[in-house]
Biopython code that builds the backbone (N, CA, C, O; Angstrom):
import numpy as np
from Bio.PDB.StructureBuilder import StructureBuilder

atoms = [
    (1, "GLN", "N", (0.890, -1.168, 0.055)),
    (1, "GLN", "CA", (-0.251, 0.402, 0.143)),
    (1, "GLN", "C", (1.103, 1.278, -0.270)),
    (1, "GLN", "O", (2.291, 0.953, -0.250)),
    (2, "VAL", "N", (0.529, 2.365, -0.604)),
    (2, "VAL", "CA", (0.945, 3.322, -0.278)),
    (2, "VAL", "C", (-0.040, 4.735, 0.575)),
    (2, "VAL", "O", (-1.201, 5.133, 0.479)),
    (3, "GLN", "N", (0.995, 5.090, 1.276)),
    (3, "GLN", "CA", (-0.112, 6.158, 2.061)),
    (3, "GLN", "C", (0.496, 7.752, 1.558)),
    (3, "GLN", "O", (1.604, 8.052, 1.114)),
    (4, "LEU", "N", (-1.149, 8.904, 1.927)),
    (4, "LEU", "CA", (-0.652, 9.488, 1.657)),
    (4, "LEU", "C", (-1.506, 11.025, 2.008)),
    (4, "LEU", "O", (-2.623, 11.541, 1.950)),
    (5, "VAL", "N", (-0.227, 11.274, 2.364)),
    (5, "VAL", "CA", (-0.761, 13.071, 3.454)),
    (5, "VAL", "C", (-0.372, 14.359, 3.061)),
    (5, "VAL", "O", (0.744, 14.855, 3.218)),
    (6, "GLU", "N", (-1.755, 15.079, 2.331)),
    (6, "GLU", "CA", (-1.119, 16.226, 2.139)),
    (6, "GLU", "C", (-1.200, 17.474, 3.052)),
    (6, "GLU", "O", (-1.729, 17.400, 4.161)),
    (7, "SER", "N", (-0.641, 18.681, 2.543)),
    (7, "SER", "CA", (-0.823, 19.738, 3.242)),
    (7, "SER", "C", (-0.349, 20.550, 3.216)),
    (7, "SER", "O", (0.872, 20.401, 3.241)),
    (8, "GLY", "N", (-0.856, 21.988, 3.151)),
    (8, "GLY", "CA", (-0.147, 23.148, 2.736)),
    (8, "GLY", "C", (-1.438, 24.567, 2.697)),
    (8, "GLY", "O", (-1.349, 25.787, 2.827)),
    (9, "GLY", "N", (-2.606, 23.586, 2.444)),
    (9, "GLY", "CA", (-3.862, 24.480, 1.778)),
    (9, "GLY", "C", (-4.291, 25.548, 2.873)),
    (9, "GLY", "O", (-3.494, 25.659, 3.804)),
    (10, "GLY", "N", (-5.627, 26.494, 2.916)),
    (10, "GLY", "CA", (-5.165, 27.216, 3.321)),
    (10, "GLY", "C", (-6.745, 28.412, 2.762)),
    (10, "GLY", "O", (-7.530, 28.300, 1.820)),
    (11, "LEU", "N", (-6.637, 29.350, 3.759)),
    (11, "LEU", "CA", (-7.683, 30.650, 2.803)),
    (11, "LEU", "C", (-6.780, 32.066, 2.468)),
    (11, "LEU", "O", (-5.947, 32.650, 3.161)),
    (12, "VAL", "N", (-7.162, 32.278, 1.487)),
    (12, "VAL", "CA", (-5.731, 33.234, 0.903)),
    (12, "VAL", "C", (-7.143, 34.231, -0.125)),
    (12, "VAL", "O", (-8.358, 34.042, -0.181)),
    (13, "GLN", "N", (-6.395, 35.100, -0.687)),
    (13, "GLN", "CA", (-7.575, 36.063, -1.158)),
    (13, "GLN", "C", (-6.645, 35.920, -2.578)),
    (13, "GLN", "O", (-5.515, 35.443, -2.677)),
    (14, "ALA", "N", (-7.543, 36.521, -3.683)),
    (14, "ALA", "CA", (-7.289, 36.303, -5.030)),
    (14, "ALA", "C", (-6.254, 36.601, -5.544)),
    (14, "ALA", "O", (-5.650, 37.615, -5.192)),
    (15, "GLY", "N", (-5.692, 35.580, -6.742)),
    (15, "GLY", "CA", (-3.821, 36.737, -7.108)),
    (15, "GLY", "C", (-3.164, 35.849, -6.356)),
    (15, "GLY", "O", (-2.494, 35.205, -7.163)),
    (16, "ASP", "N", (-2.873, 35.251, -4.790)),
    (16, "ASP", "CA", (-2.301, 34.710, -4.136)),
    (16, "ASP", "C", (-1.599, 33.366, -4.306)),
    (16, "ASP", "O", (-1.860, 32.723, -5.323)),
    (17, "SER", "N", (-0.757, 32.887, -3.439)),
    (17, "SER", "CA", (0.131, 32.528, -4.124)),
    (17, "SER", "C", (0.037, 31.250, -2.824)),
    (17, "SER", "O", (0.118, 31.621, -1.653)),
    (18, "LEU", "N", (-0.138, 29.747, -3.155)),
    (18, "LEU", "CA", (-0.385, 28.314, -1.745)),
    (18, "LEU", "C", (0.866, 27.434, -3.031)),
    (18, "LEU", "O", (1.019, 27.316, -4.247)),
    (19, "ARG", "N", (1.436, 27.049, -1.874)),
    (19, "ARG", "CA", (2.869, 25.093, -2.099)),
    (19, "ARG", "C", (2.032, 24.508, -1.130)),
    (19, "ARG", "O", (1.723, 24.788, 0.028)),
    (20, "LEU", "N", (1.679, 23.381, -2.143)),
    (20, "LEU", "CA", (0.605, 21.867, -1.548)),
    (20, "LEU", "C", (1.563, 21.201, -1.695)),
    (20, "LEU", "O", (2.007, 21.000, -2.825)),
    (21, "SER", "N", (2.196, 20.625, -0.471)),
    (21, "SER", "CA", (3.099, 19.122, -0.586)),
    (21, "SER", "C", (2.326, 17.595, -0.446)),
    (21, "SER", "O", (1.132, 17.754, -0.193)),
    (22, "CYS", "N", (2.625, 16.527, -0.524)),
    (22, "CYS", "CA", (1.794, 15.688, -0.812)),
    (22, "CYS", "C", (3.288, 14.298, 0.000)),
    (22, "CYS", "O", (3.971, 13.787, -0.888)),
    (23, "ALA", "N", (3.469, 14.066, 0.745)),
    (23, "ALA", "CA", (4.477, 12.832, 1.914)),
    (23, "ALA", "C", (3.651, 11.668, 1.203)),
    (23, "ALA", "O", (2.462, 11.632, 0.889)),
    (24, "ALA", "N", (4.692, 10.706, 1.048)),
    (24, "ALA", "CA", (4.169, 9.055, 0.349)),
    (24, "ALA", "C", (5.306, 8.570, 1.142)),
    (24, "ALA", "O", (6.476, 8.917, 1.305)),
    (25, "SER", "N", (4.182, 7.216, 1.774)),
    (25, "SER", "CA", (4.762, 6.295, 2.226)),
    (25, "SER", "C", (4.777, 4.912, 1.823)),
    (25, "SER", "O", (4.201, 4.548, 0.798)),
    (26, "GLY", "N", (5.336, 4.213, 2.493)),
    (26, "GLY", "CA", (4.572, 2.564, 1.847)),
    (26, "GLY", "C", (5.094, 1.910, 1.328)),
    (26, "GLY", "O", (6.146, 1.452, 1.776)),
    (27, "ARG", "N", (4.491, 1.485, -0.117)),
    (27, "ARG", "CA", (5.319, 0.744, -1.207)),
    (27, "ARG", "C", (5.397, 1.855, -2.209)),
    (27, "ARG", "O", (4.581, 2.064, -3.106)),
    (28, "THR", "N", (6.623, 2.631, -1.910)),
    (28, "THR", "CA", (6.468, 3.872, -3.146)),
    (28, "THR", "C", (7.425, 3.199, -4.312)),
    (28, "THR", "O", (7.375, 3.473, -5.511)),
    (29, "PHE", "N", (8.027, 2.554, -3.877)),
    (29, "PHE", "CA", (8.838, 1.934, -5.355)),
    (29, "PHE", "C", (8.179, 1.129, -6.718)),
    (29, "PHE", "O", (8.564, 1.006, -7.881)),
    (30, "ALA", "N", (6.774, 0.563, -5.822)),
    (30, "ALA", "CA", (5.691, 0.315, -7.393)),
    (30, "ALA", "C", (5.541, 2.039, -7.767)),
    (30, "ALA", "O", (5.829, 2.094, -8.963)),
    (31, "THR", "N", (5.303, 3.092, -7.407)),
    (31, "THR", "CA", (4.982, 4.548, -8.060)),
    (31, "THR", "C", (5.344, 4.610, -8.949)),
    (31, "THR", "O", (6.536, 4.609, -9.256)),
    (32, "TYR", "N", (4.197, 4.702, -9.814)),
    (32, "TYR", "CA", (4.130, 5.018, -11.354)),
    (32, "TYR", "C", (4.193, 6.761, -12.013)),
    (32, "TYR", "O", (4.740, 7.343, -12.950)),
    (33, "ALA", "N", (3.664, 6.955, -11.359)),
    (33, "ALA", "CA", (2.714, 8.206, -11.543)),
    (33, "ALA", "C", (2.297, 9.120, -10.483)),
    (33, "ALA", "O", (2.871, 8.434, -9.637)),
    (34, "MET", "N", (1.829, 10.008, -9.833)),
    (34, "MET", "CA", (1.471, 11.125, -8.706)),
    (34, "MET", "C", (0.642, 12.100, -9.528)),
    (34, "MET", "O", (0.894, 12.536, -10.651)),
    (35, "GLY", "N", (-0.416, 12.359, -8.729)),
    (35, "GLY", "CA", (-1.179, 13.380, -9.381)),
    (35, "GLY", "C", (-1.952, 14.345, -8.647)),
    (35, "GLY", "O", (-2.402, 13.823, -7.627)),
    (36, "TRP", "N", (-2.265, 15.499, -8.768)),
    (36, "TRP", "CA", (-3.368, 15.996, -8.131)),
    (36, "TRP", "C", (-4.700, 16.235, -8.458)),
    (36, "TRP", "O", (-4.990, 16.682, -9.568)),
    (37, "PHE", "N", (-5.732, 15.931, -7.426)),
    (37, "PHE", "CA", (-6.958, 16.062, -8.421)),
    (37, "PHE", "C", (-7.781, 17.526, -7.632)),
    (37, "PHE", "O", (-7.351, 17.803, -6.512)),
    (38, "ARG", "N", (-8.474, 18.074, -7.978)),
    (38, "ARG", "CA", (-9.548, 19.009, -6.393)),
    (38, "ARG", "C", (-10.736, 18.942, -7.031)),
    (38, "ARG", "O", (-11.047, 19.069, -8.215)),
    (39, "GLN", "N", (-11.652, 18.610, -5.551)),
    (39, "GLN", "CA", (-13.090, 18.473, -5.901)),
    (39, "GLN", "C", (-13.990, 19.720, -5.509)),
    (39, "GLN", "O", (-14.828, 19.184, -4.785)),
    (40, "PRO", "N", (-14.310, 21.072, -5.560)),
    (40, "PRO", "CA", (-14.947, 21.737, -4.911)),
    (40, "PRO", "C", (-16.341, 21.882, -4.501)),
    (40, "PRO", "O", (-17.087, 22.126, -5.449)),
    (41, "PRO", "N", (-16.806, 21.816, -3.563)),
    (41, "PRO", "CA", (-17.823, 21.314, -2.724)),
    (41, "PRO", "C", (-18.693, 21.301, -3.561)),
    (41, "PRO", "O", (-18.818, 22.174, -4.420)),
    (42, "GLY", "N", (-19.712, 19.915, -3.384)),
    (42, "GLY", "CA", (-20.820, 19.973, -4.405)),
    (42, "GLY", "C", (-20.798, 19.295, -5.542)),
    (42, "GLY", "O", (-21.676, 18.508, -5.894)),
    (43, "LYS", "N", (-19.698, 19.598, -6.221)),
    (43, "LYS", "CA", (-19.556, 18.984, -7.638)),
    (43, "LYS", "C", (-18.095, 18.187, -7.942)),
    (43, "LYS", "O", (-17.114, 18.523, -7.279)),
    (44, "GLU", "N", (-17.987, 17.235, -8.855)),
    (44, "GLU", "CA", (-17.516, 16.075, -9.277)),
    (44, "GLU", "C", (-15.603, 16.171, -9.092)),
    (44, "GLU", "O", (-15.076, 17.272, -9.250)),
    (45, "ARG", "N", (-14.983, 15.295, -8.855)),
    (45, "ARG", "CA", (-13.517, 15.619, -8.618)),
    (45, "ARG", "C", (-13.101, 15.924, -10.276)),
    (45, "ARG", "O", (-13.567, 15.405, -11.290)),
    (46, "GLU", "N", (-12.204, 16.809, -10.148)),
    (46, "GLU", "CA", (-11.127, 16.998, -11.407)),
    (46, "GLU", "C", (-10.170, 16.937, -11.273)),
    (46, "GLU", "O", (-9.753, 17.317, -10.179)),
    (47, "PHE", "N", (-9.234, 16.448, -12.237)),
    (47, "PHE", "CA", (-7.884, 16.530, -13.263)),
    (47, "PHE", "C", (-7.671, 17.856, -12.640)),
    (47, "PHE", "O", (-8.522, 18.743, -12.575)),
    (48, "VAL", "N", (-6.001, 17.934, -12.014)),
    (48, "VAL", "CA", (-5.534, 19.166, -12.293)),
    (48, "VAL", "C", (-3.866, 19.247, -12.577)),
    (48, "VAL", "O", (-3.362, 20.254, -13.074)),
    (49, "ALA", "N", (-3.237, 18.296, -12.274)),
    (49, "ALA", "CA", (-1.912, 18.025, -12.755)),
    (49, "ALA", "C", (-1.581, 16.268, -12.736)),
    (49, "ALA", "O", (-2.455, 15.442, -12.470)),
    (50, "ALA", "N", (-0.233, 15.933, -13.052)),
    (50, "ALA", "CA", (0.364, 14.578, -12.395)),
    (50, "ALA", "C", (1.585, 15.283, -13.071)),
    (50, "ALA", "O", (1.823, 16.330, -13.674)),
    (51, "ILE", "N", (2.330, 13.983, -12.585)),
    (51, "ILE", "CA", (3.722, 13.519, -12.608)),
    (51, "ILE", "C", (4.372, 12.355, -13.239)),
    (51, "ILE", "O", (3.709, 11.373, -12.906)),
    (52, "ILE", "N", (5.052, 12.110, -13.760)),
    (52, "ILE", "CA", (5.453, 10.726, -13.720)),
    (52, "ILE", "C", (6.810, 10.294, -13.108)),
    (52, "ILE", "O", (7.917, 10.737, -13.414)),
    (53, "TRP", "N", (6.537, 9.408, -12.248)),
    (53, "TRP", "CA", (7.521, 9.595, -11.421)),
    (53, "TRP", "C", (9.289, 10.014, -11.413)),
    (53, "TRP", "O", (10.030, 10.922, -11.039)),
    (54, "GLY", "N", (9.346, 8.734, -12.067)),
    (54, "GLY", "CA", (11.265, 8.350, -13.043)),
    (54, "GLY", "C", (11.151, 9.391, -13.757)),
    (54, "GLY", "O", (11.861, 10.186, -13.141)),
    (55, "SER", "N", (10.564, 10.172, -15.026)),
    (55, "SER", "CA", (11.436, 11.120, -15.924)),
    (55, "SER", "C", (10.920, 12.521, -15.173)),
    (55, "SER", "O", (11.701, 13.462, -15.031)),
    (56, "GLY", "N", (9.615, 12.576, -14.730)),
    (56, "GLY", "CA", (9.455, 13.809, -14.129)),
    (56, "GLY", "C", (8.738, 14.637, -14.981)),
    (56, "GLY", "O", (8.608, 15.796, -14.588)),
    (57, "SER", "N", (8.107, 14.262, -16.329)),
    (57, "SER", "CA", (7.302, 14.641, -16.948)),
    (57, "SER", "C", (6.220, 15.075, -16.518)),
    (57, "SER", "O", (5.827, 14.394, -15.571)),
    (58, "SER", "N", (5.138, 16.416, -16.944)),
    (58, "SER", "CA", (4.385, 16.398, -15.910)),
    (58, "SER", "C", (3.288, 16.962, -16.630)),
    (58, "SER", "O", (3.766, 17.309, -17.710)),
    (59, "TYR", "N", (2.030, 17.248, -16.604)),
    (59, "TYR", "CA", (0.496, 17.457, -17.467)),
    (59, "TYR", "C", (-0.843, 18.268, -16.807)),
    (59, "TYR", "O", (-1.313, 18.142, -15.676)),
    (60, "TYR", "N", (-1.060, 18.696, -17.349)),
    (60, "TYR", "CA", (-1.925, 19.980, -16.309)),
    (60, "TYR", "C", (-3.654, 20.367, -17.299)),
    (60, "TYR", "O", (-3.715, 20.962, -18.375)),
    (61, "ALA", "N", (-4.699, 19.877, -16.600)),
    (61, "ALA", "CA", (-5.850, 20.571, -16.866)),
    (61, "ALA", "C", (-4.991, 22.279, -17.416)),
    (61, "ALA", "O", (-4.028, 22.983, -17.112)),
    (62, "ASP", "N", (-6.554, 22.218, -18.736)),
    (62, "ASP", "CA", (-6.364, 23.404, -19.301)),
    (62, "ASP", "C", (-6.389, 24.505, -17.983)),
    (62, "ASP", "O", (-5.409, 25.136, -17.586)),
    (63, "SER", "N", (-8.127, 24.576, -17.271)),
    (63, "SER", "CA", (-8.145, 25.483, -16.332)),
    (63, "SER", "C", (-6.496, 26.084, -15.589)),
    (63, "SER", "O", (-6.470, 27.273, -15.271)),
    (64, "VAL", "N", (-5.557, 25.465, -15.416)),
    (64, "VAL", "CA", (-4.084, 25.726, -14.569)),
    (64, "VAL", "C", (-3.215, 25.887, -15.021)),
    (64, "VAL", "O", (-2.139, 26.100, -14.462)),
    (65, "GLU", "N", (-3.501, 25.814, -16.556)),
    (65, "GLU", "CA", (-1.963, 25.852, -16.911)),
    (65, "GLU", "C", (-1.346, 26.852, -17.326)),
    (65, "GLU", "O", (-2.007, 27.559, -18.086)),
    (66, "GLY", "N", (0.037, 27.296, -17.038)),
    (66, "GLY", "CA", (0.762, 28.357, -16.859)),
    (66, "GLY", "C", (0.370, 28.880, -15.894)),
    (66, "GLY", "O", (0.737, 30.054, -15.841)),
    (67, "ARG", "N", (-0.577, 28.372, -14.582)),
    (67, "ARG", "CA", (-0.640, 29.362, -12.868)),
    (67, "ARG", "C", (-0.166, 27.814, -12.094)),
    (67, "ARG", "O", (0.931, 27.835, -11.536)),
    (68, "PHE", "N", (-0.881, 26.627, -12.056)),
    (68, "PHE", "CA", (-0.300, 25.870, -11.400)),
    (68, "PHE", "C", (0.986, 25.231, -11.802)),
    (68, "PHE", "O", (1.060, 25.222, -13.030)),
    (69, "THR", "N", (2.141, 24.636, -11.169)),
    (69, "THR", "CA", (3.415, 23.630, -11.086)),
    (69, "THR", "C", (3.064, 22.202, -10.348)),
    (69, "THR", "O", (2.561, 22.105, -9.229)),
    (70, "ILE", "N", (3.344, 21.388, -10.995)),
    (70, "ILE", "CA", (3.736, 19.892, -10.077)),
    (70, "ILE", "C", (5.241, 19.687, -10.395)),
    (70, "ILE", "O", (5.931, 19.707, -11.413)),
    (71, "SER", "N", (5.432, 19.490, -9.125)),
    (71, "SER", "CA", (7.336, 18.879, -9.345)),
    (71, "SER", "C", (7.070, 17.448, -7.934)),
    (71, "SER", "O", (6.024, 16.971, -7.492)),
    (72, "ARG", "N", (8.098, 17.239, -7.697)),
    (72, "ARG", "CA", (8.614, 15.989, -7.137)),
    (72, "ARG", "C", (10.354, 16.185, -6.800)),
    (72, "ARG", "O", (11.204, 16.760, -7.480)),
    (73, "ASP", "N", (10.500, 15.398, -5.359)),
    (73, "ASP", "CA", (11.450, 15.604, -4.875)),
    (73, "ASP", "C", (11.870, 14.184, -4.329)),
    (73, "ASP", "O", (11.713, 13.683, -3.215)),
    (74, "THR", "N", (12.400, 13.746, -5.370)),
    (74, "THR", "CA", (12.072, 12.045, -5.033)),
    (74, "THR", "C", (12.980, 11.864, -3.317)),
    (74, "THR", "O", (12.477, 11.106, -2.487)),
    (75, "ALA", "N", (14.016, 12.474, -3.048)),
    (75, "ALA", "CA", (14.741, 11.717, -1.656)),
    (75, "ALA", "C", (13.983, 12.039, -0.713)),
    (75, "ALA", "O", (14.469, 11.916, 0.412)),
    (76, "LYS", "N", (12.820, 12.459, -0.801)),
    (76, "LYS", "CA", (11.488, 12.812, 0.284)),
    (76, "LYS", "C", (10.594, 12.373, -0.091)),
    (76, "LYS", "O", (9.705, 12.529, 0.746)),
    (77, "ASN", "N", (10.229, 11.820, -1.006)),
    (77, "ASN", "CA", (8.804, 10.585, -1.604)),
    (77, "ASN", "C", (7.764, 11.843, -1.693)),
    (77, "ASN", "O", (6.560, 11.694, -1.486)),
    (78, "THR", "N", (8.380, 13.144, -2.037)),
    (78, "THR", "CA", (6.756, 14.321, -1.993)),
    (78, "THR", "C", (7.012, 14.903, -3.207)),
    (78, "THR", "O", (8.063, 15.177, -3.787)),
    (79, "VAL", "N", (5.499, 15.084, -3.569)),
    (79, "VAL", "CA", (5.038, 15.773, -4.712)),
    (79, "VAL", "C", (4.293, 16.702, -4.405)),
    (79, "VAL", "O", (3.259, 16.529, -3.760)),
    (80, "TYR", "N", (4.712, 17.861, -4.827)),
    (80, "TYR", "CA", (4.749, 19.341, -4.765)),
    (80, "TYR", "C", (3.623, 20.109, -5.526)),
    (80, "TYR", "O", (4.074, 19.992, -6.665)),
    (81, "LEU", "N", (2.628, 20.714, -5.650)),
    (81, "LEU", "CA", (1.410, 21.378, -6.338)),
    (81, "LEU", "C", (2.298, 23.008, -6.294)),
    (81, "LEU", "O", (2.603, 23.182, -5.114)),
    (82, "GLN", "N", (2.601, 23.741, -6.819)),
    (82, "GLN", "CA", (2.667, 25.429, -6.772)),
    (82, "GLN", "C", (1.847, 26.020, -7.540)),
    (82, "GLN", "O", (1.998, 25.996, -8.762)),
    (83, "LEU", "N", (0.358, 26.953, -6.659)),
    (83, "LEU", "CA", (-0.428, 27.225, -7.175)),
    (83, "LEU", "C", (-0.623, 28.672, -6.969)),
    (83, "LEU", "O", (-1.116, 29.191, -5.968)),
    (84, "ASN", "N", (-0.074, 29.413, -8.282)),
    (84, "ASN", "CA", (0.369, 31.264, -8.258)),
    (84, "ASN", "C", (-0.956, 30.997, -8.897)),
    (84, "ASN", "O", (-1.541, 30.105, -9.511)),
    (85, "ASN", "N", (-1.228, 32.791, -8.235)),
    (85, "ASN", "CA", (-2.579, 33.512, -9.498)),
    (85, "ASN", "C", (-3.652, 33.101, -8.877)),
    (85, "ASN", "O", (-4.552, 33.140, -9.715)),
    (86, "LEU", "N", (-4.184, 32.621, -7.588)),
    (86, "LEU", "CA", (-5.255, 32.047, -7.721)),
    (86, "LEU", "C", (-6.640, 32.866, -7.655)),
    (86, "LEU", "O", (-6.871, 34.043, -7.381)),
    (87, "LYS", "N", (-7.627, 31.589, -8.076)),
    (87, "LYS", "CA", (-8.753, 32.749, -8.416)),
    (87, "LYS", "C", (-9.935, 31.660, -7.508)),
    (87, "LYS", "O", (-9.573, 30.684, -6.851)),
    (88, "PRO", "N", (-11.385, 32.119, -7.674)),
    (88, "PRO", "CA", (-12.223, 31.945, -6.402)),
    (88, "PRO", "C", (-12.231, 30.532, -7.215)),
    (88, "PRO", "O", (-11.764, 29.523, -6.686)),
    (89, "GLU", "N", (-12.745, 30.511, -8.432)),
    (89, "GLU", "CA", (-13.167, 28.996, -8.837)),
    (89, "GLU", "C", (-12.199, 27.933, -8.867)),
    (89, "GLU", "O", (-12.316, 26.768, -9.250)),
    (90, "ASP", "N", (-10.844, 28.801, -8.205)),
    (90, "ASP", "CA", (-10.099, 27.257, -7.548)),
    (90, "ASP", "C", (-10.334, 27.022, -6.421)),
    (90, "ASP", "O", (-9.383, 26.384, -5.968)),
    (91, "THR", "N", (-11.402, 27.247, -5.377)),
    (91, "THR", "CA", (-11.793, 26.739, -4.602)),
    (91, "THR", "C", (-12.029, 25.388, -4.303)),
    (91, "THR", "O", (-13.044, 25.031, -4.902)),
    (92, "ALA", "N", (-11.430, 24.279, -3.494)),
    (92, "ALA", "CA", (-11.600, 23.370, -3.732)),
    (92, "ALA", "C", (-11.042, 22.759, -2.340)),
    (92, "ALA", "O", (-10.654, 23.540, -1.471)),
    (93, "VAL", "N", (-11.007, 21.443, -2.144)),
    (93, "VAL", "CA", (-10.164, 20.320, -1.909)),
    (93, "VAL", "C", (-9.545, 19.530, -2.303)),
    (93, "VAL", "O", (-10.148, 18.536, -2.708)),
    (94, "TYR", "N", (-7.892, 19.542, -2.407)),
    (94, "TYR", "CA", (-6.759, 19.339, -3.174)),
    (94, "TYR", "C", (-6.296, 17.725, -2.324)),
    (94, "TYR", "O", (-5.878, 17.527, -1.183)),
    (95, "SER", "N", (-6.602, 16.750, -3.490)),
    (95, "SER", "CA", (-6.312, 15.498, -2.980)),
    (95, "SER", "C", (-5.224, 15.208, -4.100)),
    (95, "SER", "O", (-5.084, 15.798, -5.172)),
    (96, "CYS", "N", (-4.542, 14.228, -3.619)),
    (96, "CYS", "CA", (-3.377, 13.826, -4.049)),
    (96, "CYS", "C", (-3.025, 12.032, -4.339)),
    (96, "CYS", "O", (-3.338, 11.236, -3.453)),
    (97, "ALA", "N", (-2.482, 11.621, -5.406)),
    (97, "ALA", "CA", (-3.290, 10.372, -6.100)),
    (97, "ALA", "C", (-1.983, 9.455, -6.446)),
    (97, "ALA", "O", (-1.416, 9.645, -7.522)),
    (98, "SER", "N", (-1.605, 8.675, -5.736)),
    (98, "SER", "CA", (-0.973, 7.666, -6.563)),
    (98, "SER", "C", (-0.740, 6.508, -7.845)),
    (98, "SER", "O", (-1.673, 5.707, -7.788)),
    (99, "ARG", "N", (-0.080, 6.275, -8.632)),
    (99, "ARG", "CA", (-0.672, 5.385, -9.750)),
    (99, "ARG", "C", (0.389, 5.125, -9.859)),
    (99, "ARG", "O", (1.455, 5.740, -9.911)),
    (100, "GLY", "N", (-0.356, 2.808, -9.947)),
    (100, "GLY", "CA", (0.437, 1.765, -9.546)),
    (100, "GLY", "C", (1.571, 1.542, -11.110)),
    (100, "GLY", "O", (2.639, 0.940, -11.002)),
    (101, "SER", "N", (1.006, 2.244, -12.715)),
    (101, "SER", "CA", (1.557, 1.150, -13.958)),
    (101, "SER", "C", (0.815, 2.024, -14.615)),
    (101, "SER", "O", (-0.357, 2.193, -14.279)),
    (102, "ALA", "N", (1.453, 2.817, -15.802)),
    (102, "ALA", "CA", (1.311, 3.393, -16.872)),
    (102, "ALA", "C", (-0.429, 2.467, -17.507)),
    (102, "ALA", "O", (-0.943, 2.627, -18.614)),
    (103, "SER", "N", (-0.856, 1.728, -16.576)),
    (103, "SER", "CA", (-1.986, 0.455, -17.368)),
    (103, "SER", "C", (-3.080, 0.485, -16.495)),
    (103, "SER", "O", (-4.187, -0.007, -16.715)),
    (104, "ASP", "N", (-2.630, 1.232, -15.253)),
    (104, "ASP", "CA", (-3.766, 1.268, -13.571)),
    (104, "ASP", "C", (-4.609, 2.982, -13.470)),
    (104, "ASP", "O", (-4.060, 3.961, -13.976)),
    (105, "ALA", "N", (-5.520, 3.054, -12.986)),
    (105, "ALA", "CA", (-6.063, 4.120, -12.369)),
    (105, "ALA", "C", (-5.172, 4.237, -11.331)),
    (105, "ALA", "O", (-4.629, 3.421, -10.585)),
    (106, "PHE", "N", (-5.132, 5.819, -11.485)),
    (106, "PHE", "CA", (-5.150, 6.554, -9.925)),
    (106, "PHE", "C", (-5.550, 5.535, -8.741)),
    (106, "PHE", "O", (-6.766, 5.549, -8.549)),
    (107, "ASN", "N", (-4.765, 4.558, -7.807)),
    (107, "ASN", "CA", (-6.058, 4.022, -6.571)),
    (107, "ASN", "C", (-5.463, 3.903, -5.473)),
    (107, "ASN", "O", (-5.672, 2.894, -4.799)),
    (108, "TYR", "N", (-4.391, 5.111, -4.932)),
    (108, "TYR", "CA", (-3.915, 5.605, -3.779)),
    (108, "TYR", "C", (-4.505, 6.660, -3.481)),
    (108, "TYR", "O", (-4.553, 7.352, -4.498)),
    (109, "TRP", "N", (-5.188, 7.374, -2.273)),
    (109, "TRP", "CA", (-5.716, 8.573, -2.317)),
    (109, "TRP", "C", (-5.531, 9.699, -0.764)),
    (109, "TRP", "O", (-6.134, 9.456, 0.281)),
    (110, "GLY", "N", (-5.015, 10.354, -0.862)),
    (110, "GLY", "CA", (-4.863, 11.662, 0.261)),
    (110, "GLY", "C", (-6.399, 11.756, 0.683)),
    (110, "GLY", "O", (-7.439, 11.414, 0.121)),
    (111, "GLN", "N", (-6.013, 12.569, 2.328)),
    (111, "GLN", "CA", (-7.714, 12.647, 2.855)),
    (111, "GLN", "C", (-7.429, 13.998, 1.842)),
    (111, "GLN", "O", (-8.413, 13.925, 1.106)),
    (112, "GLY", "N", (-6.862, 14.862, 1.508)),
    (112, "GLY", "CA", (-7.027, 16.144, 1.126)),
    (112, "GLY", "C", (-6.862, 17.426, 1.662)),
    (112, "GLY", "O", (-6.896, 17.301, 2.886)),
    (113, "THR", "N", (-6.791, 17.949, 1.523)),
    (113, "THR", "CA", (-6.327, 19.882, 1.638)),
    (113, "THR", "C", (-6.826, 20.913, 1.105)),
    (113, "THR", "O", (-6.794, 21.132, -0.106)),
    (114, "GLN", "N", (-7.433, 21.789, 2.111)),
    (114, "GLN", "CA", (-8.856, 22.535, 1.899)),
    (114, "GLN", "C", (-7.919, 23.955, 0.539)),
    (114, "GLN", "O", (-6.714, 23.822, 0.748)),
    (115, "VAL", "N", (-8.020, 24.473, 0.015)),
    (115, "VAL", "CA", (-8.074, 25.515, -0.993)),
    (115, "VAL", "C", (-8.819, 26.382, -0.651)),
    (115, "VAL", "O", (-9.644, 25.661, -0.089)),
    (116, "THR", "N", (-9.569, 28.322, -0.422)),
    (116, "THR", "CA", (-10.700, 28.507, 0.029)),
    (116, "THR", "C", (-9.496, 29.897, -0.734)),
    (116, "THR", "O", (-8.374, 30.274, -0.395)),
    (117, "VAL", "N", (-10.417, 30.308, -1.837)),
    (117, "VAL", "CA", (-9.630, 31.722, -2.015)),
    (117, "VAL", "C", (-10.666, 32.722, -2.094)),
    (117, "VAL", "O", (-11.569, 32.490, -2.899)),
    (118, "ALA", "N", (-10.701, 33.430, -1.647)),
    (118, "ALA", "CA", (-11.765, 34.922, -1.684)),
    (118, "ALA", "C", (-11.857, 35.487, -2.652)),
    (118, "ALA", "O", (-10.914, 35.413, -3.439)),
    (119, "SER", "N", (-13.182, 36.387, -3.041)),
    (119, "SER", "CA", (-13.303, 37.220, -3.691)),
    (119, "SER", "C", (-13.394, 38.807, -3.695)),
    (119, "SER", "O", (-13.549, 39.414, -4.754)),
]
sb = StructureBuilder()
sb.init_structure("model")
sb.init_model(0)
sb.init_chain("A")
sb.init_seg("    ")
for serial, (resi, resn, name, xyz) in enumerate(atoms, 1):
    if name == "N":
        sb.init_residue(resn, " ", resi, " ")
    sb.init_atom(name, np.array(xyz, "f"), 0.0, 1.0, " ", f" {name:<3s}", serial, name[0])
structure = sb.get_structure()
């Protein structure tokens, strides 16, 4: 199993920045990719960003392209999401997830961290 713990959320004003962290433990040797998802209250969860663990290749949703950056620290088994120029529509619970292989879905999830952007 892989355990994921997010941190770094909070209440900010529009235009502010945050950096979210997700620390992984357990069977991290089996990790193929990690990603960030978000779920506003009352809405479905949506993809935000992902990173291939070995290569560092990253992928982003159109809605955050150019504002958010995903990165990893392999020595710390930690993935980050830098959120810049935050907008009220970015308000959501942000969760990190782990994927075991290229053919697997994201099957391990953290508890999530709340990001609230005031208008």
